[in-house]
N, C-alpha and C positions, 0 to 999 in steps of 0.2 A: 263195636270195637274196631273192625277192619277199616271202616270209613273214617273213624275218628283219627286213627294213627297214620292214615295214608300220607298226610303232608310230611310226616317225619319218618316214613318207612326207610328211606335211604340212610338216615342217620342211625336208626336202630340196627339196620343191616351192617353198617360199618362197626358199630359197637359189638355186635355178635361175632363178626369176623376177627376183630382184635382180641376179644376174650377167648375165642377158641385157640388162637395162636399163642397168646401170652399165657393162658392157663395150661396149655400143653407144655410150653417151654418152662414154666415154673416147676413142673414135675420132672421134665426131661433133664434139666441141668443138674440137680443133685444125683439123679441116676447115672448120668454120664460122668459126673465128678467122681463117683464111686468106682466106675470102670477105669477112669484115668488114674486111680490110686490116690486121690486127694484125701487128706486126713479129715475126719468129721469136723474138727475145729476150723479147718480151712473152708469147708462147705458152709459152716455157720457164719463165718466172716463174709463170705460171698453173698449169703442171704441178707446179712445185716446191711451191707453197702447198697444193695438194691433199694432198701427202704430209705436209706440216706439220700440216694438220688431221687427217689420218689418225693420225699419231703421238699428237697430243693426245687424240684419241678413244680410242685404245687405253689410255691412262693414266687417263682420266677415267671411262670406262664402268663399271668396277666400283663406283665411288662412286655414280654415277647409278642403277644398277640396285638397289643396296642401299637407296637412298632411295625409289624409285618402284615397284620390282618389274619383272619381265621384260616383261610385256605392255605396261604403261604406257610404259616406256622405249622398247620397240620401236615403239610407236605414235607416240611423239614423234619418234624418229629418222626414221620413215617420212614423217611429215607434213612435216618440214623438207626432207628429201631429195627428196620429190615436188614441192615448190614450186620448188626451185632450177632445174630445167631450164626451167620456164615463164618464169622471170625472165631466164634466158639469152636466150630467144627475144625477149623484150620490150626488152632493153637491149643496146646496142652499146658500152657503156663498159667498157674493160678492167679498171678498178678494181672495178667491180661484179662482173665475172666472177671476178676473183681472190678476192673475198670469198665468192662463191658456192661456189667450189671448196674453200676452207677449210672451209666449213660442210658441203659434201658429203663431203669426206674424213672429217671428224669423225663425221658421221652413219653413214656406211657402215662405219667401223670398229666403231661401236657395234652396228649391225645384225648384222654377221657374228659378233661376239663373243657376243651374246645367243643367236643360233641355235646357235653352237658349244657354249656351256655347256649348252644344252637337250639337244642331241644327246649330249653327254658324260654327262649325268644318266641318259639312257635306255640307255646302253651298258653291257654287262657285259664282263668279260675275254674271254668266249667270242664275243661279237658285235662287239666294238670294231673288229677288223680288217675285218669285212664292212661296218660302218657307214662306216669310213674309205675303203674302196674305192668305195662308193656315192657318197661325198662327192667323191672325185676324178673319177669319171665325170660327175657333175653339173657340176663345175667346168669341165672341158675342153669338154664338150658345150655348156654354156650360153654360155661365152665365144665359142665358134665361131658359134653361132646368133646371138649379139648382133651380130657383125660383119655378118652377112647381112641383119639387120633394117635396116641402112643403105640397102638397095636399095628399101625400101618407099616412100620419098618423097624429094623434093629437099632436100638438106642446107641449102640457102639459105632454106627455108621454116620454118614453125612446126610442121609435123606431127611430125617426128622427136623434137623436144623434148617434144611432148605425149605421144608414145608412151613415152618414158623416164619421164615423170611418172606415166603410167597404170600402167606395169609396177611402179614402186616402190610405188604405192598398193595395187595388187592383192596384192603380196607380204604385206601385212598380214593379208589374209583367212585364209590357212592357219594362221598363227600364232595369230590371235585365236580361231579356231574349233577349235584342237587340243584333244583331250581329255587330252593328257599333263599330268601334274602339273608345276607350275612347279618348276624346279630351285632348289637352294640359291643364295644370292647369290654372284656372281662374286668370287673372292678375288684381292686384289692380291698380286703376287709380288715379293719383295725381290730386286733384281738388282744385282750388282756387276760392272760392265764391266771394271774392272781385273783382277778375279779370272778373268773369262772369257777375257781376253787371255792371262793366264798359263796358263790351261788349254789353249788352242790358238791361237797367234797366226795361223796360216793360216785357221782356222775363222772367227774374229771378223773378220779383215781381209777374208776372202772375202765375208762378209755385206755389209760396207760397199761393196766393189767391185761386187757384183751390183746394189745400189741405185744406185750412181753410174753404172753403165753401162746398166742395163736401163730405168731410169725415162726417160731421153731417148728410148729406142725407143718406149715407150708414149705419150709426150707429143708427140714431134716427127716420128715416122716417117710418120703420115698426111700431114703436109705434104710430106715427102720424096717419098712415093708420088704425090701430086698433081702436084708439080713434075716428076716423072719421066714424066708424060703419062698416068697412070692416071685413069680416071673413078671415080665412087663405087663401082661394082661391082668395079672393079679394086683399089681400096683395101681393100675388104672381103676380097677374095681374098688380097691381100698380107698383111694382118694375120692372117687365118685360116691361111695357109701357115706362118707362124712358130709359131702355137699348135699346129697339127697336128704340125709337126716336133718340138716339145717333147713332145707327148703320145706320139708313137711312139718317141721316143728314151729317155724316162725309165727304163723298166724295163731294157732291155738295158745301158744305161750304168751303171745302179745295180748290176746283178748283176756287171758287170765290176769295179766298184769294190769289191765284196765279196771279190774274189779277189786283190787286190793293195793296195799302199799307195795309199790314196785320193788322196794328194797328187799322185801321178803322173797320175791321171785328171783332177784339177783342173787340172794344167798342160796336159794335152791339150785339155780343154774350153776353157780360156782362149785357147790358141793357135787352136783351131777357131773360137771366137767372133771373134777378131781377123781371121781369114781371111774369115769370113762378112761382117764389117763392111767390109773392103776390097772384097769382092765387091759389096756394096751400093753403095759409092762408084762402082765401075766400071760396074755395071748401070744406075745412075741416069743416067750420061752416055751410055749406049749408045742410049737411047730404045727399047729392046726390052722389051715388057711381060713376056715369058716370062723374060727375064734377071732382072728385078726380083723376080718371084715365086720363082724358084729361089734367088736370094740370100737372100730372106726365110726360105725353108724351111731353108737351110743355117744361117743365124743361129739360128733357133729350136732346131735340134738341139743346138747347143753353148751359146749364150748363155742360153737360157731353161731349160736343165737344170742349169746350174752350181749354182744355189741348193740343189737337192736333195742334191747330193754334198757341198757345204759343210756343210749341216745334219748329214748322216750322219757326216762327219769330226769335226765338233764333238762330237757325242754319243758317238763312240767314246772320247773323252777324259774324258767326264763319268760320274759314277756314275748308274745308271739312275734313282735316285729324284730326280734333279735335272733331269729332262728339261724340265719346264715353265719353270723358271727360266732354263735355258740357251736354250731357244727364244724366251723373252721377251726376253732380252738380244740375241739375233740379230735379232729383229724391230726393236728400237729402233735398232740399228746400221744395219740395212738401210734403215730409214726416214730416218735422217740422211743416208745416201748418196743416197737418192731425192730428198731436199729439195735437195741441192747439184747433182745431176747434170743435170737439165733446163736450169737456168739457166747452168751452166758450159758445157754442150755448145752452147748457142745463141749464145754470145758471138761466135764467129767466123763465124757464118752470113752476116752482112751483107757480110763481106769475101770469104769463100771459097765461099759458097753453102750450101744446105741439106744437101748430102751431107757437109759437114765435121763434122756431128754424129757421124758414124760414124768419122771419123778420130780424134776425141776418144775415143770409146769403145774403138776398137781400141788406142790407146795405153794406156788404162787396163787393158785385158785383158792386153796384152803385158807391162806392168810387173808385174802381179800374177803372171803366169806366171813371170817372172824371180825374183820374191820367193819364190814357192813352190818353185822349183827350188833356190834357195839354202837354204831350210829343209830340203829333202830331203838336200842335201849335208852339212848341219851337224848335223842331229838324227836319231836313229834312228826307224825306222818302228815302228808297233804290230805286234804279232804277230797272226796270224789269229785266235787265241783272244780277243784284246783288242778286235778289231773287231766291232761289232754288225752286224745285218742291215739292209741299205738299205731305207728306206721313202720312196716318192715323196711329194712335196708339191705342192700346187696351184701353178700359174703365179703368180709373185709380181707381180701387176699391180694388182688392185683389192681384195684382201682379205688379211687376215693368215692365215698357215698355221694350220690347226686344231690347236693344240698339245695341248690336253687330250684331243681325240678320237684323236690319233695313238696307235697300239698301244703305243708305247714309253713312254707316260705313265701306264701303269696304276696304279702305286703311287708317286705323286709326293709330294715335299715341297718346301721352299722353296729351299734353297741348294745350289749345286754343290759336289761333292766334288773333291778333288785327284786328278789322274791321275798315274800313275807316270812318264810322259814327256809333254813338251809338244812339239807340232809345229804 
């Protein structure tokens, strides 16, 4: 493995640095917003607009890279993204924060897409799987480390925002100094959402549900943890528990889904996520730190692994050559759900308390479980031969899934093909 990834080590290093910084900022911003006295609804809106910028960045990045080249585009994204945390620390205006989160989402979508296209250019069919595995290891490890960086300073001060800015700036160095040849321009992929829904209603709806339910967790859960009595180190542990739960559960759940109708696994994960969210509501009112951490871990096992199984189910119904188009469509639908979710979940907070965000997401997961169960009852399952092999994807928090780097994308073209059955 070390020799295999040596040609892309600098790119993986840049990814890790970016994820540490952006993962830390994703938790710091709601904590600091609470300190500044922002209403939970305002924090939810700030979380929503991040994903709006993220979606626009995914659409616009191919055009920007074709115009300026990979390194110049990456440097531009880094410059803007590095400035944003510093302005957060200097301004307590929620409108300014919302604008900064739009710009940050836009820039980080571009940063990850540039790195992914570069990694994909270096990958061959023989090394693609190992590159993807290394990418996953970097993803989970860096996100976890990013949570613990919160312990380095007081979130009410300037230092943590400066650390986020520094990490984003440093991430430019490995990319600027890489000896790898710049890849071909990123290609825009034509996506037909209506055709994707016809391909697999459960798959496309699942991507929307994951965004709708998980984005409130990333945006508002730090506020929930703080109001549950956790200090900064406790909040870091809580967020890390969910990430670790997802990391440990992805492969066994994925392998289980390879052996049966994936929709049954989707139902089980949706119910498990709803149970985890109810556990979070109860743990928050208990005042027990351990209960909150365990509930977060349980939620991570189900709620944060659902997207991987949804992606696998969707691709079971697509022709192999359409993987990038299908994944791009899922990303758009996921992003739309992520834009709606934090704001919608925060609406009842002023009346019912911060834990009500998990009542909202539990209802979303329960409804999706019911819908999927109905699809199981009314449409036949794919045969074992029609199902592909499960491939884990990164936690859908702050970066797009690496669609072109995924081993299933080896010989891709633009449009999805029709499956024999829809589910």
